[in-house]
MDTraj code that builds the backbone (N, CA, C; nanometers):
import mdtraj as md
import numpy as np

residues = "UNK UNK UNK UNK UNK UNK UNK UNK UNK UNK UNK UNK UNK UNK UNK UNK UNK UNK UNK UNK UNK UNK UNK UNK UNK UNK UNK UNK UNK UNK UNK UNK UNK UNK UNK UNK UNK UNK UNK UNK UNK UNK UNK UNK UNK UNK UNK UNK UNK UNK UNK UNK UNK UNK UNK UNK UNK UNK UNK UNK UNK UNK UNK UNK UNK UNK UNK UNK UNK UNK UNK UNK UNK UNK UNK UNK UNK UNK UNK UNK UNK UNK UNK UNK UNK UNK".split()
xyz = np.array([
    [-1.2995, 1.3176, 2.6262],
    [-1.1949, 1.3769, 2.5464],
    [-1.1654, 1.2840, 2.4296],
    [-1.1483, 1.3408, 2.3149],
    [-1.1211, 1.2627, 2.1963],
    [-0.9717, 1.2509, 2.1717],
    [-0.9324, 1.1446, 2.1038],
    [-0.7913, 1.1268, 2.0686],
    [-0.7539, 1.2223, 1.9560],
    [-0.6295, 1.2645, 1.9538],
    [-0.5855, 1.3538, 1.8429],
    [-0.5902, 1.2790, 1.7095],
    [-0.6228, 1.3518, 1.6075],
    [-0.6280, 1.2910, 1.4749],
    [-0.4866, 1.2860, 1.4145],
    [-0.4599, 1.1786, 1.3460],
    [-0.3302, 1.1605, 1.2789],
    [-0.3566, 1.1346, 1.1330],
    [-0.2633, 1.1754, 1.0518],
    [-0.2730, 1.1503, 0.9091],
    [-0.2241, 1.0072, 0.8828],
    [-0.3001, 0.9360, 0.8057],
    [-0.2626, 0.8005, 0.7633],
    [-0.2519, 0.8022, 0.6107],
    [-0.1858, 0.7030, 0.5594],
    [-0.1651, 0.6905, 0.4144],
    [-0.2229, 0.5581, 0.3690],
    [-0.3007, 0.5611, 0.2616],
    [-0.3521, 0.4385, 0.2046],
    [-0.2947, 0.4224, 0.0642],
    [-0.2278, 0.3106, 0.0434],
    [-0.1711, 0.2767, -0.0849],
    [-0.2636, 0.1732, -0.1508],
    [-0.3159, 0.2030, -0.2678],
    [-0.3956, 0.1100, -0.3456],
    [-0.3106, 0.0647, -0.4643],
    [-0.2762, -0.0634, -0.4654],
    [-0.1836, -0.1151, -0.5647],
    [-0.2553, -0.2277, -0.6395],
    [-0.2428, -0.2227, -0.7738],
    [-0.2990, -0.3261, -0.8599],
    [-0.1890, -0.4056, -0.9243],
    [-0.1908, -0.5361, -0.9046],
    [-0.0875, -0.6246, -0.9588],
    [-0.1540, -0.7463, -1.0223],
    [-0.0754, -0.8238, -1.0988],
    [-0.1289, -0.9463, -1.1521],
    [-0.1366, -1.0507, -1.0412],
    [-0.2288, -1.1431, -1.0548],
    [-0.2490, -1.2444, -0.9511],
    [-0.1503, -1.3559, -0.9703],
    [-0.0368, -1.3457, -0.8980],
    [0.0679, -1.4472, -0.8974],
    [0.0946, -1.4851, -0.7549],
    [0.1570, -1.6019, -0.7337],
    [0.1827, -1.6479, -0.5950],
    [0.2639, -1.5518, -0.5089],
    [0.3509, -1.4737, -0.5726],
    [0.4341, -1.3843, -0.4927],
    [0.3971, -1.2369, -0.5092],
    [0.2754, -1.2082, -0.5569],
    [0.2342, -1.0708, -0.5798],
    [0.2314, -0.9860, -0.4525],
    [0.1763, -1.0393, -0.3474],
    [0.1655, -0.9607, -0.2219],
    [0.3058, -0.9329, -0.1673],
    [0.3908, -1.0333, -0.1696],
    [0.5286, -1.0170, -0.1196],
    [0.6023, -0.9092, -0.2003],
    [0.5778, -0.9065, -0.3331],
    [0.6413, -0.8064, -0.4183],
    [0.5986, -0.6656, -0.3798],
    [0.4732, -0.6493, -0.3446],
    [0.4236, -0.5166, -0.3009],
    [0.4789, -0.4830, -0.1649],
    [0.4697, -0.5773, -0.0719],
    [0.5128, -0.5496, 0.0669],
    [0.6635, -0.5294, 0.0798],
    [0.7402, -0.5708, -0.0168],
    [0.8855, -0.5487, -0.0163],
    [0.9166, -0.3973, -0.0130],
    [0.8282, -0.3149, -0.0651],
    [0.8471, -0.1693, -0.0642],
    [0.8238, -0.1111, 0.0746],
    [0.7650, -0.1859, 0.1615],
    [0.7341, -0.1416, 0.2960],
    [0.8190, -0.2128, 0.4014],
    [0.9325, -0.2673, 0.3630],
    [1.0090, -0.3539, 0.4532],
    [1.0610, -0.2814, 0.5781],
    [1.0798, -0.1527, 0.5775],
    [1.1293, -0.0800, 0.6950],
    [1.0186, -0.0191, 0.7776],
    [0.8930, -0.0503, 0.7417],
    [0.7788, 0.0051, 0.8107],
    [0.7042, -0.1066, 0.8812],
    [0.6782, -0.0934, 1.0091],
    [0.6026, -0.2016, 1.0788],
    [0.4577, -0.2079, 1.0303],
    [0.4211, -0.3228, 0.9780],
    [0.2822, -0.3470, 0.9340],
    [0.2278, -0.4652, 1.0098],
    [0.0975, -0.4658, 1.0330],
    [0.0356, -0.5853, 1.0887],
    [-0.0717, -0.6321, 0.9880],
    [-0.1330, -0.7437, 1.0193],
    [-0.2292, -0.8019, 0.9234],
    [-0.3487, -0.7103, 0.8992],
    [-0.3799, -0.6224, 0.9954],
    [-0.4917, -0.5302, 0.9768],
    [-0.4565, -0.4199, 0.8807],
    [-0.3290, -0.4003, 0.8535],
    [-0.2831, -0.2918, 0.7654],
    [-0.2837, -0.3309, 0.6188],
    [-0.2987, -0.4602, 0.5877],
    [-0.2928, -0.5081, 0.4496],
    [-0.4216, -0.5839, 0.4170],
    [-0.4858, -0.5454, 0.3105],
    [-0.6065, -0.6130, 0.2601],
    [-0.5873, -0.6405, 0.1133],
    [-0.6374, -0.7551, 0.0708],
    [-0.6318, -0.7914, -0.0707],
    [-0.7690, -0.8247, -0.1236],
    [-0.7904, -0.7993, -0.2523],
    [-0.9128, -0.8298, -0.3210],
    [-0.8772, -0.8897, -0.4566],
    [-0.9227, -1.0096, -0.4774],
    [-0.8991, -1.0779, -0.6051],
    [-1.0098, -1.0393, -0.7044],
    [-0.9665, -1.0112, -0.8274],
    [-1.0611, -0.9741, -0.9328],
    [-1.0701, -1.0841, -1.0345],
    [-1.1843, -1.0976, -1.1003],
    [-1.2065, -1.2032, -1.1981],
    [-1.1190, -1.1901, -1.3225],
    [-1.0634, -1.0736, -1.3458],
    [-0.9795, -1.0528, -1.4654],
    [-0.8353, -1.0966, -1.4433],
    [-0.8041, -1.1564, -1.3291],
    [-0.6704, -1.2050, -1.3022],
    [-0.5807, -1.1049, -1.2330],
    [-0.6393, -0.9985, -1.1792],
    [-0.5592, -0.9001, -1.1061],
    [-0.5891, -0.9075, -0.9577],
    [-0.5032, -0.8481, -0.8788],
    [-0.5168, -0.8466, -0.7356],
    [-0.4988, -0.7041, -0.6903],
    [-0.5968, -0.6557, -0.6113],
    [-0.5854, -0.5195, -0.5514],
    [-0.5291, -0.5385, -0.4116],
    [-0.4224, -0.4687, -0.3805],
    [-0.3591, -0.4735, -0.2489],
    [-0.3735, -0.3360, -0.1870],
    [-0.4351, -0.3303, -0.0713],
    [-0.4532, -0.2034, 0.0015],
    [-0.3654, -0.2100, 0.1256],
    [-0.2761, -0.1132, 0.1399],
    [-0.1854, -0.1046, 0.2543],
    [-0.2077, 0.0265, 0.3216],
    [-0.2395, 0.0240, 0.4532],
    [-0.2573, 0.1464, 0.5303],
    [-0.1412, 0.1591, 0.6263],
    [-0.0790, 0.2787, 0.6220],
    [0.0380, 0.3063, 0.7046],
    [0.0098, 0.4343, 0.7866],
    [0.0282, 0.4223, 0.9142],
    [0.0102, 0.5375, 1.0045],
    [0.1442, 0.6099, 1.0200],
    [0.1401, 0.7370, 1.0442],
    [0.2591, 0.8172, 1.0793],
    [0.3742, 0.7979, 0.9813],
    [0.3500, 0.8296, 0.8569],
    [0.4533, 0.8184, 0.7553],
    [0.4664, 0.9579, 0.6913],
    [0.5873, 1.0091, 0.6900],
    [0.6095, 1.1437, 0.6335],
    [0.5712, 1.1454, 0.4866],
    [0.5293, 1.2623, 0.4430],
    [0.4826, 1.2808, 0.3038],
    [0.5901, 1.2385, 0.2024],
    [0.7121, 1.2809, 0.2250],
    [0.8179, 1.2474, 0.1254],
    [0.8462, 1.0967, 0.1231],
    [0.8342, 1.0305, 0.2346],
    [0.8526, 0.8854, 0.2353],
    [0.7369, 0.8126, 0.1667],
    [0.6150, 0.8628, 0.1873],
    [0.4962, 0.8024, 0.1214],
    [0.5096, 0.8198, -0.0296],
    [0.5483, 0.9369, -0.0747],
    [0.5635, 0.9589, -0.2191],
    [0.6744, 0.8758, -0.2767],
    [0.7825, 0.8575, -0.2012],
    [0.8929, 0.7756, -0.2496],
    [0.8490, 0.6284, -0.2695],
    [0.7686, 0.5783, -0.1749],
    [0.7145, 0.4434, -0.1857],
    [0.6237, 0.4329, -0.3073],
    [0.5364, 0.5309, -0.3261],
    [0.4457, 0.5286, -0.4395],
    [0.5246, 0.5314, -0.5723],
    [0.6269, 0.6140, -0.5788],
    [0.7108, 0.6202, -0.7003],
    [0.7786, 0.4869, -0.7284],
    [0.8308, 0.4250, -0.6222],
    [0.8996, 0.2956, -0.6384],
    [0.8007, 0.1893, -0.6819],
    [0.6799, 0.1910, -0.6286],
    [0.5772, 0.0956, -0.6707],
    [0.5437, 0.1138, -0.8187],
    [0.5318, 0.2387, -0.8636],
    [0.5002, 0.2653, -1.0037],
    [0.6095, 0.2159, -1.0979],
    [0.7310, 0.2141, -1.0508],
    [0.8426, 0.1699, -1.1321],
    [0.8589, 0.0177, -1.1339],
    [0.7882, -0.0487, -1.0478],
    [0.7954, -0.1956, -1.0377],
    [0.7222, -0.2543, -1.1580],
    [0.7856, -0.3457, -1.2307],
    [0.7266, -0.4062, -1.3490],
    [0.6017, -0.4858, -1.3192],
    [0.5873, -0.5364, -1.2000],
    [0.4709, -0.6180, -1.1645],
    [0.3478, -0.5355, -1.1313],
    [0.3674, -0.4057, -1.1061],
    [0.2583, -0.3205, -1.0629],
    [0.1931, -0.2491, -1.1816],
    [0.0625, -0.2657, -1.1941],
    [-0.0128, -0.1970, -1.3012],
    [-0.0468, -0.0527, -1.2627],
    [-0.0778, -0.0319, -1.1321],
    [-0.1193, 0.0999, -1.0862],
    [-0.0885, 0.1094, -0.9386],
    [-0.0462, 0.2265, -0.8943],
    [-0.0191, 0.2496, -0.7523],
    [-0.0701, 0.3885, -0.7191],
    [-0.1677, 0.3948, -0.6280],
    [-0.2283, 0.5235, -0.5901],
    [-0.2054, 0.5446, -0.4400],
    [-0.1955, 0.6705, -0.4045],
    [-0.1731, 0.7087, -0.2661],
    [-0.2793, 0.8084, -0.2236],
    [-0.3371, 0.7840, -0.1076],
    [-0.4366, 0.8730, -0.0523],
    [-0.4020, 0.8994, 0.0917],
    [-0.4123, 1.0265, 0.1324],
    [-0.3926, 1.0645, 0.2736],
    [-0.5298, 1.0853, 0.3370],
    [-0.5451, 1.0436, 0.4598],
    [-0.6702, 1.0668, 0.5297],
    [-0.6463, 1.0766, 0.6807],
    [-0.7441, 1.1299, 0.7488],
    [-0.7346, 1.1433, 0.8958],
    [-0.7766, 1.0140, 0.9603],
    [-0.6948, 0.9625, 1.0490],
    [-0.7262, 0.8375, 1.1153],
    [-0.7637, 0.8645, 1.2603],
])
top = md.Topology()
chain = top.add_chain()
for i, resn in enumerate(residues, 1):
    res = top.add_residue(resn, chain, resSeq=i)
    for name in ("N", "CA", "C"):
        top.add_atom(name, md.element.get_by_symbol(name[0]), res)
traj = md.Trajectory(xyz[None], top)
């Protein structure tokens, strides 16, 4: 028997590479339990940092609200949201 599929949300956020960049992104997820497997970072040679955050079981309106807040953050260059089956 297979486990039921759940919708997960992946946030792809592009920020400048500063010492507090990851904390600035994760501040938008402060009320959501995340573990180290939920957050991945990739440093780019142009001085930017890609932060990927995967959140399980998050309502659509909450996911969109987080994406909108990220886009309004001055430190964030781009914030994309993708839903997928986990």
